[in-house]
Wavefront OBJ file of the C-alpha trace (Angstrom):
o trace
v -83.649 64.870 107.204
v -80.904 62.317 107.727
v -83.541 59.868 108.929
v -85.464 60.278 105.672
v -82.502 59.822 103.305
v -82.371 55.990 103.270
v -86.098 55.470 102.653
v -86.197 56.206 98.894
v -83.234 53.871 98.397
v -84.957 51.167 100.465
v -88.032 51.604 98.292
v -85.918 51.138 95.152
v -84.132 48.066 96.534
v -87.403 46.478 97.663
v -88.981 47.171 94.260
v -86.033 45.691 92.370
v -85.909 42.614 94.610
v -89.672 42.034 94.299
v -89.501 42.591 90.526
v -86.756 39.939 90.420
v -89.174 37.461 91.974
v -88.458 37.582 95.712
v -91.401 37.359 98.108
v -91.306 40.370 100.487
v -95.065 40.486 101.121
v -95.356 43.610 98.976
v -96.801 43.995 95.525
v -94.318 44.307 92.667
v -94.186 47.743 91.044
v -96.048 48.295 87.778
v -93.146 50.208 86.275
v -89.661 49.978 87.757
v -88.547 53.050 85.788
v -91.194 55.161 87.521
v -90.017 53.879 90.904
v -86.444 54.937 90.071
v -87.500 58.413 88.900
v -89.738 59.038 91.931
v -87.066 57.743 94.320
v -84.421 59.932 92.668
v -86.616 62.993 93.031
v -87.323 62.060 96.651
v -83.602 61.684 97.412
v -82.877 65.028 95.763
v -85.704 66.681 97.714
v -84.553 65.274 101.047
v -80.939 66.301 100.390
v -82.033 69.795 99.325
v -84.129 70.173 102.483
v -81.225 68.915 104.595
v -78.848 71.411 102.952
v -81.322 74.233 103.550
v -81.759 73.190 107.192
v -77.988 72.925 107.602
v -77.530 76.428 106.181
v -80.162 77.822 108.542
v -78.609 75.975 111.465
v -75.160 77.381 110.634
v -76.524 80.928 110.571
v -78.399 80.425 113.849
v -75.317 78.921 115.529
v -73.129 81.788 114.302
v -75.584 84.401 115.578
v -75.936 82.679 118.927
v -72.163 82.258 119.224
v -71.494 85.913 118.426
v -74.084 87.073 120.939
v -72.616 84.883 123.655
v -69.097 85.976 122.724
v -70.046 89.662 122.881
v -71.660 89.224 126.288
v -68.742 87.211 127.713
v -66.158 89.690 126.417
v -68.119 92.598 127.892
v -68.335 90.887 131.271
v -64.647 89.944 131.118
v -63.527 93.501 130.312
v -65.750 94.890 133.070
v -64.265 92.381 135.505
v -60.703 93.257 134.490
v -61.459 96.967 134.951
v -62.774 96.315 138.477
v -59.577 94.538 139.515
v -57.028 96.495 141.512
v -53.868 97.934 140.014
v -51.900 95.681 142.365
v -53.445 92.671 140.627
v -52.458 94.015 137.228
v -48.902 94.617 138.475
v -48.622 90.993 139.655
v -50.375 89.362 136.702
v -48.407 88.292 133.685
v -49.404 90.363 130.700
v -49.136 87.452 128.283
v -51.461 85.377 130.426
v -54.082 88.148 130.550
v -53.869 88.795 126.808
v -54.178 85.076 126.081
v -57.223 84.780 128.292
v -58.949 87.859 126.880
v -58.329 87.073 123.226
v -57.793 83.332 123.021
v -59.958 81.795 125.705
v -63.072 83.733 124.756
v -62.591 82.741 121.109
v -62.127 79.142 122.157
v -65.326 79.356 124.166
v -67.169 80.447 121.033
v -65.549 77.673 119.008
v -66.477 75.124 121.631
v -70.114 76.171 121.724
v -70.705 76.871 118.041
v -68.577 74.168 116.430
v -68.771 71.463 119.081
v -71.537 71.658 121.691
v -74.504 72.744 119.565
v -73.761 70.362 116.657
v -73.138 67.602 119.192
v -76.649 68.123 120.521
v -78.089 67.907 116.993
v -76.084 64.777 116.251
v -77.266 63.143 119.479
v -80.889 63.804 118.513
v -80.203 62.275 115.073
v -78.510 59.278 116.689
v -81.458 58.701 119.009
v -83.824 58.961 116.048
v -81.754 56.400 114.145
v -81.834 54.063 117.131
v -85.613 54.349 117.280
v -85.883 53.585 113.552
v -83.545 50.588 113.902
v -85.497 49.336 116.927
v -88.786 49.595 115.039
v -87.355 47.752 112.029
v -85.277 45.147 113.873
v -85.014 45.083 117.659
v -82.134 42.585 117.722
v -80.029 44.782 115.433
v -80.758 47.768 117.681
v -79.514 45.810 120.702
v -76.298 44.921 118.866
v -75.804 48.604 118.032
v -76.334 49.509 121.691
v -73.581 47.065 122.720
v -71.027 49.223 120.879
v -71.849 52.389 122.842
v -69.856 51.563 126.020
v -66.717 50.979 123.924
v -67.322 54.237 122.079
v -67.782 56.051 125.407
v -64.554 54.610 126.828
v -62.532 55.671 123.784
v -64.123 59.135 123.873
v -63.269 59.654 127.543
v -59.646 58.627 127.005
v -59.201 60.887 123.988
v -60.880 63.793 125.781
v -58.445 63.496 128.700
v -55.476 63.478 126.332
v -56.722 66.483 124.376
v -57.472 68.399 127.583
v -53.964 67.769 128.919
v -52.291 68.927 125.717
v -54.569 71.965 125.530
v -53.810 72.935 129.132
v -50.054 72.638 128.485
v -50.352 74.838 125.384
v -52.329 77.524 127.225
v -49.752 77.620 130.013
v -46.966 78.011 127.458
v -48.849 80.840 125.740
v -49.338 82.563 129.099
v -45.579 82.552 129.838
v -44.809 85.234 127.287
v -42.407 87.830 128.683
v -43.981 90.887 130.213
v -44.610 93.626 127.715
v -42.698 96.854 128.293
v -44.669 99.305 130.355
v -44.754 103.019 129.926
v -43.147 105.134 132.622
v -46.521 106.451 133.758
v -47.733 102.908 134.539
v -44.810 102.273 136.902
l 1 2 3 4 5 6 7 8 9 10 11 12 13 14 15 16 17 18 19 20 21 22 23 24 25 26 27 28 29 30 31 32 33 34 35 36 37 38 39 40 41 42 43 44 45 46 47 48 49 50 51 52 53 54 55 56 57 58 59 60 61 62 63 64 65 66 67 68 69 70 71 72 73 74 75 76 77 78 79 80 81 82 83 84 85 86 87 88 89 90 91 92 93 94 95 96 97 98 99 100 101 102 103 104 105 106 107 108 109 110 111 112 113 114 115 116 117 118 119 120 121 122 123 124 125 126 127 128 129 130 131 132 133 134 135 136 137 138 139 140 141 142 143 144 145 146 147 148 149 150 151 152 153 154 155 156 157 158 159 160 161 162 163 164 165 166 167 168 169 170 171 172 173 174 175 176 177 178 179 180 181 182 183 184 185
């Protein structure tokens, strides 16, 4: 839908420019008011369809994320139950609690709010590049020249964020051991 949004506006601009006397190799509109009304309705329709698709995508992502989260938590709990008591005596309680509650939630956040939308945005970006290349190949090549710089900045920021995130998780895992009951000793 994002690829369709600019077309009604382009139609309006072309119609206004041709009506003003420019030669764009297209016929001038009979009624500029009709062009504006039809383009407005088209923009509204495209935006409504995009909002509906976005709503459906949000619901699908949430369902998929919850299903993955439920499966990962189940496998994690089963794994923790299979571990020996000696492991649980050595392990820091805060670290285990952080991993069970925080890391699984972060996994869901990463997939639902980052990875899946990233995929959708990449498809949109590729579609935009195709449209630009069809309209003006030289402009598309200029746009492509920016991508290596964007990639370099992204890699640097990702490394920084990963380092800070790792430091935070280690700090959260250093909580003091929780008091144990006498039967667990």
